[in-house]
C-alpha positions in Angstrom: -4.7 8.0 -33.9 -7.5 10.1 -34.3 -8.4 13.1 -32.1 -11.5 10.9 -30.6 -9.3 8.0 -30.3 -7.0 10.0 -28.0 -9.5 12.0 -26.0 -11.3 8.7 -25.1 -7.7 7.0 -24.2 -7.2 10.0 -22.1 -10.4 9.8 -20.3 -10.1 6.0 -19.8 -6.6 6.7 -18.3 -7.8 9.2 -15.6 -10.4 6.9 -14.8 -7.9 4.2 -14.1 -5.8 6.7 -12.4 -8.5 8.0 -10.3 -9.4 4.0 -9.7 -5.7 3.4 -8.5 -5.4 6.4 -6.2 -8.8 5.5 -4.5 -7.2 2.0 -3.8 -4.2 3.6 -2.0 -6.5 6.1 -0.5 -8.2 3.1 1.0 -5.3 1.3 2.0 -4.4 4.2 3.7 -7.6 4.6 5.9 -7.5 1.1 6.5 -3.5 1.0 7.7 -4.6 4.5 9.6 -7.4 2.3 11.7 -5.2 -0.6 12.5 -2.8 2.2 13.7 -5.3 3.6 16.0 -6.3 0.5 17.0 -3.0 -0.7 18.0 -2.3 2.1 20.1 -5.4 0.9 22.4 -3.8 -2.4 22.2 -0.6 -1.5 23.0 -1.6 -0.5 26.7 -2.7 -4.4 27.2 0.4 -6.2 26.4 2.9 -7.2 28.7 6.6 -4.9 29.1 8.6 -7.8 27.3 6.1 -7.8 24.2 5.8 -3.7 24.4 8.4 -2.8 21.4 7.7 -5.5 19.1 3.8 -4.7 19.3 4.7 -0.3 19.5 6.7 -1.1 16.5 4.2 -3.1 14.6 1.8 -0.4 15.6 3.9 2.5 14.5 4.7 0.7 11.2 0.9 1.2 10.1 1.1 4.7 10.4 4.1 5.0 7.9 2.3 2.6 5.9 -0.5 5.1 6.0 1.6 7.6 5.2 3.2 6.1 1.9 -0.3 4.9 0.7 -1.4 8.2 1.5 1.4 9.6 -0.6 0.5 7.5 -3.3 -2.7 9.0 -3.5 -2.1 12.2 -3.9 0.8 12.2 -6.2 1.2 8.3 -7.7 3.8 10.0 -10.2 6.1 11.9 -8.0 7.3 9.5 -5.4 10.1 7.6 -6.9 10.8 4.3 -5.0 7.7 4.2 -2.6 5.5 1.9 -4.9 8.3 -0.8 -5.2 9.4 -0.6 -1.3 5.5 -0.9 -0.5 4.7 -4.0 -3.1 8.0 -5.7 -2.2 7.3 -5.2 1.6 3.8 -6.5 1.4 4.7 -9.4 -0.9 7.5 -10.3 1.4 5.3 -10.3 4.5 2.6 -12.4 2.3 5.5 -14.9 1.3 6.3 -15.3 4.8 2.9 -15.6 6.1 2.5 -18.7 3.9 5.3 -20.6 5.5 3.5 -20.8 9.1 0.0 -20.8 8.0 -0.7 -23.5 10.7 -0.8 -20.3 12.9 -3.3 -17.8 13.4 -1.5 -14.7 12.7 -0.1 -16.8 9.7 -3.2 -17.5 8.0 -4.5 -14.1 9.0 -1.7 -12.6 7.7 -1.6 -14.3 4.4 -5.1 -13.1 3.4 -4.6 -9.3 4.2 -1.3 -8.8 3.3 -1.8 -11.0 -0.2 -4.9 -8.8 -0.6 -3.2 -5.4 0.1 -0.2 -6.6 -2.1 -2.7 -7.3 -4.8 -4.7 -4.0 -4.9 -1.4 -2.1 -4.7 0.1 -4.0 -7.8 -3.3 -3.1 -9.4 -3.1 0.3 -8.5 0.6 0.7 -9.9 -0.3 -0.7 -13.0 -3.6 1.5 -13.3 -1.7 4.6 -12.2 1.4 4.2 -14.1 3.5 4.1 -11.1 6.3 3.4 -13.2 6.5 6.7 -14.2 7.6 8.2 -11.1 10.9 7.7 -11.6 11.1 10.4 -14.4 10.8 12.7 -11.3 14.6 11.9 -10.8 15.6 12.3 -14.4 13.8 16.0 -14.2 11.4 14.8 -17.1 
């Protein structure tokens, strides 16, 4: 490769990286907003639903933090990409089995979009390179 080709490739790589990191920051902010909303919604649930709604609400905070970690250091957090992708794809597939419910339809749409954005960002940020941290590369 010539120096010009290498420089152009490096610039494109940085742009894709920034774009992927931006998507993860967007996912993080959205999950945090849903966490805040969930805190208010928990105040109105019955005692027999409180644990389930609390678990769900606190899960949004966990995902917000994981996406923030991916946005900040996409190639320094091994396994986080894969765990997040697995969870979002698994929930989207599960939601497809209950499309006849309101929650199933909504989750099928939102989790499919979030899974697709996360997979796209994984490729754009070269997330698989995070495993090099374990090997000391």
